[in-house]
N, C-alpha and C positions, 0 to 999 in steps of 0.2 A: 240149038243155039238160040232160036226164037223163044224157047221156054225159059232159058237162063235170063235173057234180056227182060222178058216179062216179069220174072221173079224180082230182078233188080229194080225194075220200075215200080213194082208193087211195094217193095220194101221202102224205097225212097218216098213214095207217096204216103205211106203210113207214117214215116218219120216226120214228113212235112206237116201232116195233119196233127201229129202229136205236138210238134213245136208251135203250130198255129193255135192249138188248143191251150197250150201253156201261155202264149201271148194273150189269148182272149181272157184267160183267168186273170193274168197280170193287169189287164185293162180294168178289170172289175175291182181290183184292190186300189181304192182311191182314198186320199185323205178326206176326212169328214164322215166316212161311212163307219158303221159299227163293225168291229172285227168279227169274222166268222167264229162261232163257238166250237170248242172241242174239248176232249178229255183224253189224256195220255198217261202212260206209266213211265216212271224212271227205271233205271237199271235195277233198283232195289224192289221194284214192284209197287211203289207208292203212286197213287193216282193224283194227278194234277189237273184240275178243272178250271178252264179260263173264266168261267162265270163267277168263280169265287174271287176274282181279281177286280171286280167292278168298281170297288171303292178305292182302289190304289191309284195314286196320282199318275204313275207311269209304269208301263210294262214293256219290256223289249223282248220280242220273239226273234231269236237268232237261228235261222236254218243253216246248217253247215254239214260238211263232209268230215267225218271223224278220221279219215285217212289222208286228208289234204291239209297241209300246214298253211298254205295261203288262205284257205277257206276259214281257218281258225283264228287268223291274226286279230281281227276286230273283237272276237269273243274273248280272247285272252287279255286284250286291253281292258275290256269291261270287267273281267275277273279281278284284275289288279285294282281297279277303282272300287269295286265292291269290298275287297279286302281292306282297302285303305279307309273308306268311309262307311263303316259298319252301321252307323245310325241312320243313314239316309234311306228313304222309302223308294229305292230304285229296285224294281223286280226284273230279273233277267232269267229267261228260260232258253236253254240251248235245245234245239230240236234237230234230230238227225234220222235219216233213213238207213244209215250205215248199220252193218250187222252188230250183234251183241258183243262179239269179240273185239271188234275195232272200237266200239263205244267204250267198253270196259277199259281198254288200253288207254284211251284218251283221258278218261276220268282218273285212272290210276296215276298217269304221268302229270296231269295238270292240277288235280285236286281242286276243282272249282267250288266256289261257295254257293253256286246256284245249281238247280237241278238240270240234268241232261235227260231229255225225254226221247223215248224210242217211238218213232213214227213208222207204222207199216206202209205209209204212203198217202193215205187219204188226206191228212192235215196239210202235208206239203202241196198236194194238189189244190186244196182250198186256197192256199196263199201263193199259188203259181211259183213254188219254190223247188222245182225238181231239176230243171235243165240249167239254171244259173244259180251258183252258190258262191259266196253266202248270199242269202236273202234276209234282209232285216226289216222288221215291221215295228215301229214305235207307236205304242198305244197311249192315249191320254185318259182323262177322267171318263167314266162310263164306257171304257173300252173303245173309244172313238179312235180311228186311225189318224195319227198325226203325220207320219212320214213313212215312206216305203223305199227301200234301196235294194238293188241287185248288183252283185259283182264285188270282187275284192280289190286290192290295190288302191287306186285313186278313189274308188267309190267308198271304201272303208274310211278313208280320210274325210270325205265329204260327210259320211254318216256321223263320225265323231264330232265334227264341227257343228252339225245340226243338233246333236245331243247336248253339246256345250251350250248352244243357244237355248234349248229347251230347259236345261237346268238353271240357266240365268233367269229365264222367265219365272221359274219357281223360287227365285231368290236364294238358290243354293250356290252362292258365289264361290265358295271354296271348291266345290265339285266342278263348277264351270271352268275355273282357272286350271284345275288339275287336268281336265280333259283337253283344254287348249294347250297346255304344256306338253301333253302326250303327243299331240299332232305336231307342234312346233319342233319337238325333239327329232321327229322323223323327217319333217320338212320345214326347215327354218324360214322358207319363203312363203309359207301359208299365211297370207295377210288376214284372211277371215278369222283364223284361230286367234291371231294377235288382237284383232278388233274385239272379239268376244271377251278376251281377257281384260282389255282396256275398260270396257263397260262394266265388267265385274268389279274392277278396282274403283270405278266411280260409285257404284252402288254401296261399296264398303266405306266410302269416304276417303279413300287413298288417292287423292287428286294428284299428288306428286308422281306416284307410280303410273297413274293413268296418262298423265302428260308425257312422261318418258316413252311409254309404249306408243302413243299416237304420233309423237314426234318421229319415232323410228319408222312407223308405217308410212308417214307422209313423205318420207324421202324417196319413196318409190315413184314410178311413173304410172300414169293412167289410174286404174282402180285404187292402187295403193295410196296415191296422193289424195284422192277423193275421200276414201274411208278414214285416212289419217286426219285430214282437216275437219271432217265431220266430228270425229272424236274430240279434237282440240277445241272446236267451238263449244261442245258440251262441257268440257273441263273448265274453260274460261267463264262460261255462264254460271257454273256451280261456284266458282271462285268469286263471282260478283264482278268480274271484269267484263262488263257488258259491251264496252266499246270494242274490245279485242274479239269477243265472241261474235258480235254482229259483223265485223270486218271479215272474219274467216268464213262465217256462214254465207256471206255474199260471194266470196271467192268460190265456194263449193257450188252455189247456185249457178254461177257462170260456167263452171267446168262441167256440171252434170245437171242440166235444167229439169230433168225428169225425176230427180231424187227428192224425197219428201223431207228428210230429217232437218235440213238447214232451215226450212220454213217453220218447223216445230220450235227450234231454238229461238228463232226470231219472234215467233208468236208469244212465247213465254216471256221474253224480255220486254216486248212492247206492252203486254198486259200489265206487267209490274210497273211500267212507266205511265200507267193509266191511259194509254193510247189504244182504247178498246176497239175502235173501228179498224185501225191498222192491224191489230192483233187478230181480229176476226178474219181478215183477208188472208193472213199468213196461215192460220189454222185451216182455213178452207183449202189452201194450196197443199198443205201437209197431208190432208186427207185425199185430195184428188190425184196427186202425183203417184205414179205407179211403181216407181223404183224405190227400193229401200229394204232394210232387214225387217223381219217379222216383229222383232222386239222393239223396233222403232215405230213401225206403222201402228201397232196396237196403242202405243202411248199417244201418238198423234190423234187417233180416233177418240181416245179417252179425254184428252185435253179439249178437243173440239166439243165433245159432249158436255164437259164441265162448263164451257163457255155458254152454250145454249141453255143449259139447265139454270144458270145464274140469271138468264133473261126470261125464265119462265117458259121456255120452249121445250117442254118435257117430252113430247112425242119425238121430236127431232133428236133430243139428247139420247133417248132410249135406243133409237135406231143406230146411233153412232156407238153406243156402249155395246150393243149386240154385235156389231161388226168387229169391235175390238176383241170381244170374248170368242168370236168364231175363229179368229186367227191365233188367239192366245188363250186357250182354255184355263190357264193358270192365273189369269189376270183378276185377282181378288178385288183390286181397287175398282175396276170398271164394273164388276158384278155388284159390289155394295153401292156404288154410285147409282146404278140403275134402281136399286131399292130406295134410295133417297128421293128419286123423282116421284116414285109412288107415294112415299111418306108425305111429301110436300102437297100432294093432291088428296091426302087422307085415305088413300087406298091401302089399308094396312095389310090385307091378305096378300096382295101382290108384293108389297114391300117385304113382308116376312118371308115369302118364297124366295126372293132375291137374296136376302140376308142369309137364309139357310144354305142356299147354293154357294154363297161366298164362304160360309163356314166349312162346307164340304171340301172346298179347294184348299183352305188353310185353317186348320182347327185352332191354331194359336192366334188368329187375327183378332185383336181387341175390338176394332171397329165393328166387325161383323157380329161379334158376340154381344156387345152393348146394344147395338141397333136392333138385333133380333129380339133381345129381351124386352126392349121398349115396345116393339111391335106386338109381341105376345101380350104385354100388359094392356095395350090399347085395344086389342081385339077382345080381351077378357072384359074390359070396361064396357065395350059396345054391347056385350051380351048380358051385362049386369044392369038391368033396368033401374033397380033401386039405387045403386051407386051413381048412375048417370043422373038420376033425378036429384040426388043430394048435391052433386057437383053443380048442376044447373042452378039450383036454388042459391048455393054459395056464391057462384060467379055473378049472378044478378045482384046479390047483396053487395058484393065487393065492387062491382062496376058502379053502382049507385053511390057508394061511399067515395070512390075515386072521383067521380064527377062533382061531388059536393065537397071534395078535398077534406074529407073526414078521415081520421085515423082511429084505429082500435086503441081504447084507453083502458088501463087496468082498473078493475072495479074495487080492488082491495086497497085499504089505507095503509097496509103493511109495506113500508118502503124498504125494508131490509131483506125480506125473503125473495129469492130469485123467482122470476117468471120463467116459463119455458123458453129455452134459447132456440128461436126460430130463425132460419136462414133461407134466403131464396137466391137462386142464380138467375140472371138474365143472360141471354145469348151473348157470347163474346163477339165483338166486331172483328171481322176478318179483313185484313189489309195486306198490301204487298202483292206478291205473285199469285198465280192461279195454282192452288195446291192440287196434287194428283187425287187427293181424297176429298169427297164432299162429306159434309156432316161433322167436320172437326169440332165445332163449338158444341153441337148436340152431344157428341160422344163424351167430351170432357165434362160438361156440366151434368150430364146424366150419371156418369160413372162416379164423379165426386159426390153428387147428391146421394146416390145409393150407398156409397161407402160411409159417408157421414151419418146417414140414417141408421146404418147397421151398428155404428158405434154406440148408439143409445144416448149419447151426450148432446147431440144436436138433432133438431127436427127440421128437415128440409121440406119446403112447400112442394106438394105434388106437382109434377110437370104437367099433368093433364089439366089441373086447375089453372096453372099459370098460362098455358097455351090457350085455353078457352077464354080466359080473362082478356088476354091480349087481342084475341079475335073479336070479342065482344066490344072492346074499346077501340078497335081498329088501330092498334099501335103496332107499327112495323119496326124493323131494325134501325131505321134512321132516327125514329123518335126515341127508341131505347138508348141511342147513343147520347142523348141529352141527359146529363146527371140529374137534373131536377125531376124529369119524368121517372127515371129509375128509382129515385128516392121516394117520390110520391107513391109509386107502385109498392115499394117495400113496406112503407108505413101502413098502407091499406091492407096488406097481407099480414099485418101484425108481426112482421119480421124485424128482429133486432139488427140483423146484419144482412146486407145485400152484397152479393158477389158479382162483380162486373169487370170488364177490361177489354183487352184486344188480343188478337192472334195475328202476328206479323209473319206472313209466309215469305221466307227468304229462299235463295236458290238451293241451299243444301239442308235447311231445317226450318222449323217454325218456332218463333219466339213468343211465348205467352206472357202477358202482363196481367195479373189478376189482382184487383183491388177489393179488399173487404171494407165496406163502408158502414158506419154506425148510422142507422136511419134516424135516431133521435138527436144526435149531436153533430152529424155529418163528419165526424172525425174518421180518419182512415187508420184503423189499428194495425193493418198489415198490407203490404204490397209484395206480391210474390212474382218474381221474374224467373221463368224457367224455359229452357230449350226443350222442345218436344220432338220426338221421333215417332211417326205413325206406325212404326214397325213393332218388333217383338218387345222393345223396352218400354213401350207406352204404358202398359199395365203396371210395371214396376214404378214408373215415374208418378203415375196417378196415386199409387199407394203412398208414396213419399209425400205427395202434396196433401193428401188426406191427413196424415200425421202432423204436417206443418200447420194446417188450418186448425186442427183440434188443439194443438199446443198453444196457438195464439188465443183461441177462445178461452181456454182454461186460465191462461196467464192474465188476460185482459178482463175477462168476465167470469171470475171464479163463482161457483155456486155458494149462496149464502142462505142460512136458515137458522132455526131454533131447535133446541132440545125440548121435546114435548114431555117425555118421561125418561127417568134415569134410575139405574140400579148401579151396584158397584162394578159390574162387568159388562153391562149392556145399556144402550140408550136408544130412544126412538126420536127420529127427526121429522119435521114437518115438510120434508122434501121427498119426492118420489120419482118414479120413472118419467112422469110428465115433465119434470124439470131437467131430466137428463142424468139422474142418479142411477148408477149401475153397481153391481157387485164388485168390490175391490176399490171403489172410490174412497179416498182418504180425506178427512177433514181435520182442521185444527179447531179446537175449542178455544175461544178468545174471550178476553175480558177488556172492555173499553176503559181506557184511562181517563181520569178526570182532567179537564182542560186546565192549563196553568195561565193565570193572568200575568202579563208582563208588559209594563209601560203602556197600559191601556189596551193591549191586544190579548186576545184569548188564543193560546197556543195549544193545539191538539196533538198529543203524542200518539205513537203507533199503538195498536191494540196489543195486549200482553197475551202470548200463548199460555194456556194453562192445562192443555191436554191434547191428545190425538186419538182419533177414532177411525175405524175402517168398516165400510158397509158390508154386511153379510147377506142381506136380502132387501129387496125393494118392491114396493107396491106402487100403484099409480100416484097416490097422494102422500105416502109416508114411506119411511125406510128404517131398518134396524142396523145398528152398528155395534161392533165390539170395542171395548175400551183398550187401547194399546198402552197409553200412559196418561197420568193425570197428576197435577200438582196440588189439587184439592178435590173434594167431592163434587162431582158434576151434578147439576140440578136443572130443573125445568127453567126455560127461558134463557139458558146460556146460549150465546151466539156461536155459530160455526161457519167456517170458511173453507172452501175446497182447497186441497193441498196438491201441488204439482208433484207427480211421481215419475221416476225414471222409466217405469214400465211402459209409458206411452210410446 
């Protein structure tokens, strides 16, 4: 009898030790840590190594029992999402210690789009995933553990809501809404899922849908009313109804004094009203309050960082950005903003590192790509002593000319032949609210400059030259806002056109007003007003703006020159790549009409077109064109004018 009791006691003791060991392992699986590495085979014998997933934005490890339907519930929900959103970078691995036969049966019946890996037990032990199933581990960039869940039923629901939040952070709004709908379908009372869906609608600009969702959530008591009103304050702020947004934010603050989001809404509104001191207070509260959703807290940290960066407090700003990135590793805005703080200090290596990190988060991010390219160019310049010396000499010469109010004057007496079309951009003044992205003006002017330079038609003043000149002259953004200063700067740089204007940051978008000013006549040949989205459409928008600027230049300032030599089929012009001639450029050959005297006035008629030519090759100072048509034999000294083509 005593022997039997001893055996039972020993067995229980071993079981307790095993469970304790499992709990000990579970305690080691903590968010922020790097996931334990492993390599497993699927049922077909293919090896899957976790180390190969390092560059994936999200990996879900789902430990389950192939013989237990409740254990599979969340996994099957993920399978439906994977099948619906085939283009998304969501990696799911099912991992089971079940036998081959059970696993094969599950795979045959479910036909999952993800691999199901056979675990002899050691991997499940690493992740403390033996005694409680399912166990789900969500990994972020660099295989950092973001979330860890154990158990089915309600825990599966919590896991799916958290996954919806994570996909919302990645700006995968359609996926976030689909996951939320999956949860709501099974539990219509899940206010967290409804809240995520509401914020996804806001990100998509569907404010009416978002308002409807948050109105529904706010009808509940307690947490529902708080979350619903938080969302409504965000909706009304986006709509520009600041009075209503502030009123509701105040109500939330009274109901839930430890929640942060209402203070973020208030801070953004107060900043847009130029109440910077009050805005700083609200941003501080938004950061210090402990309660709130992760995707809200990260934005609060970023906005507070933006505020301090604007005041030149770069160390403080970087600390806030780092905190935002720590809780939201997909926050590309905070990551590139951190790079901008280094850029403003001239620390280009640090800036480039941050921009590359932002690119690794989102390969399609225009901001990160443009800023990284600029940082690379500045680093290359720092290593090129000869180029630096050349720029230093040029800047000193330009600065002296600016101080003496001298401008570059053409040395040639030829008033017909075009000079090179030089354009310079000065930073656009940023007004209105505090944008989530820093460097808006830099990105726009840099990208437009690069695209216009690439066209060959326009030469844009190097940004490095302009920045160094502004530093030499101690000209800041407030001085550049003065049109006279901008024009003087343009003339000194021998720029025919200067691009300047404003960026008005509104609640839901940014409105750019770009003016092209003729530095010689002060005429404004073009004003471009364009709504900008810092997201995926920005690159497309900037491409369209480039075409619009090019069209304006060609229409208002067509290239003019002379035929130097002519044969029946080919002519040479005194224009080359220096003036912006490229292969395919078309010209009309014209003949000036004699003026007509009428009642004491000399009336000048329009030039008469007598031929058309198209450039086939161009050198720096001259170009060759084929004759497309002619009304007479073309000869030396015939005048030519650039012709607008639909190909632009």
